[in-house]
C-alpha positions as CSV (number, residue, x, y, z in Angstrom):
1,M,23.4,-28.1,47.1
2,L,25.9,-26.3,44.9
3,K,25.8,-29.2,42.4
4,K,22.0,-28.9,42.2
5,F,22.2,-25.2,41.7
6,A,24.9,-25.6,39.0
7,L,22.8,-28.3,37.3
8,L,19.7,-26.0,37.4
9,A,21.7,-23.1,36.0
10,T,23.0,-25.3,33.2
11,V,19.5,-26.5,32.3
12,A,18.3,-22.9,32.4
13,A,21.1,-21.8,30.2
14,L,20.4,-24.5,27.7
15,F,16.7,-23.6,27.7
16,V,17.5,-20.0,27.0
17,A,19.9,-20.9,24.3
18,C,17.5,-23.1,22.6
19,S,14.7,-20.6,22.9
20,S,16.7,-17.8,21.4
21,E,17.6,-20.1,18.4
22,Q,14.0,-20.9,17.9
23,A,13.1,-17.2,18.1
24,E,15.9,-16.4,15.5
25,T,14.7,-19.2,13.3
26,M,11.1,-18.0,13.5
27,Q,12.2,-14.4,12.8
28,E,14.2,-15.7,9.7
29,N,11.2,-17.7,8.5
30,A,8.9,-14.7,9.0
31,T,11.3,-12.4,7.1
32,N,11.6,-15.0,4.3
33,A,7.8,-15.3,4.1
34,A,7.4,-11.5,3.9
35,E,10.1,-11.3,1.2
36,N,8.4,-14.1,-0.8
37,A,5.0,-12.4,-0.4
38,A,6.4,-9.1,-1.6
39,T,8.0,-10.8,-4.6
40,E,4.7,-12.6,-5.5
41,A,2.8,-9.4,-5.0
42,E,5.2,-7.5,-7.3
43,A,4.8,-10.3,-10.0
44,A,1.1,-10.2,-9.7
45,A,1.1,-6.4,-10.1
46,T,3.3,-6.7,-13.1
47,N,1.0,-9.3,-14.6
48,A,-2.1,-7.2,-13.9
49,A,-0.5,-4.1,-15.5
50,E,0.4,-6.1,-18.6
51,A,-3.2,-7.5,-18.8
52,V,-4.6,-4.0,-18.5
53,E,-2.2,-2.7,-21.1
54,G,-3.3,-5.5,-23.4
55,A,-7.0,-4.8,-22.8
56,V,-6.5,-1.1,-23.5
57,E,-4.7,-2.0,-26.8
58,N,-7.5,-4.4,-27.8
59,A,-10.1,-1.8,-26.9
60,G,-8.3,0.8,-29.0
61,E,-8.2,-1.5,-32.0
62,A,-11.9,-2.3,-31.6
63,V,-12.7,1.4,-31.5
64,E,-10.6,2.0,-34.6
65,N,-12.3,-0.9,-36.4
66,A,-15.7,0.3,-35.4
67,A,-14.9,3.8,-36.6
68,G,-13.7,2.4,-40.0
69,E,-16.9,0.5,-40.4
70,V,-19.0,3.6,-39.5
71,K,-17.1,5.6,-42.1
72,E,-17.6,2.9,-44.7
73,A,-21.3,2.7,-43.9
74,A,-21.6,6.5,-44.2
75,E,-19.9,6.5,-47.6
76,E,-22.3,3.7,-48.8
77,V,-25.2,5.8,-47.6
78,K,-23.8,8.9,-49.4
79,E,-23.3,6.8,-52.6
80,A,-26.8,5.4,-52.4
81,A,-28.3,8.8,-51.9
82,H,-26.7,10.1,-55.2
C-alpha cells in the first residue's frame, strides 16, 4: 500500500511540475506576444505620424502654389484692366 501511495505521489508531483512549466511557458509566450504587439503598434503609430506629417507638408505646398496662381491671375486682371 505504501508503494502505491509513493507511486501516486510521484505521478502527482510530476503532473504538477509539468503543469507549472506549461503555465510558465504560456506566460512567457503571452508576455512576448504582448511586447511584440506593443512594438508593432509603436511602429504603426510612427508610420502614421510620418504619413500625416507628409500630407500636411503637401497640403501646405498646394496652398502656397494655389495662392501664387491666384496672385498671378489677379495681376493679369489688373494689367488687362489698364
